[in-house]
N, C-alpha and C positions, 0 to 999 in steps of 0.2 A: 639466747647469748645476745641477738642483736637489740631484744628488747631491753638488756640490760643495758645494753650500750647508750641506748636512748633515753633513759632514766639518768644515768650518768653526766649525760651532754646536759639533758635540763636543767640537774642539781648542779652541777659544778660552773657550765659555762652561763646561764640565767638564773641561777637561785630559786629554781621552781622545785619543790619536793613532791615527788608524784610516785605514788605507790605502782610497781609493774602490772598489778593485776588492772590497774584503770585503762594502761594503753590494751590490754585486752578486750576491756570494756568499751573502749572508742578508737577501735583500729583504723579511722581515718584521720589525716589531719585536719580536716574540718568538724569533724566527732571530738576530736581532743581539744581542740582550741574553744569549740563551744562549752565544754565543760570546763576547762580551766577559767572561762569568763563568766560562768556559771548561768549559763544561759541555755543547758541543756534541759530538756523538757523528760521528765518521767515519763518511762513505757509503762510503769506499775500501774495496775488498778486496784483500787480500793480491795481492803480485805472486809469479807463479807462475813457478818455472823450465822455460825452454821445451827442449823435446829438439832435439838437432841437425839431426836428420830436418827438423822444422818450419822451423828456420833455415835450412837449405839451401833449400827451398820457398820460404820470402820473398825470398831473395836472386836468385830466377832473372828 
């Protein structure tokens, strides 16, 4: 419920529309600020192509 309150304050007082999920993905003020400024670095790794043998093994 507190997260929804933060979302409402950001929207109503600062005209910033942030999905509630972003508050959980960026749980600190610093992380949320970097996200809002677009400075966040992705922690995801590039997707690697799987070999067909590996896919066959997974389908069993």
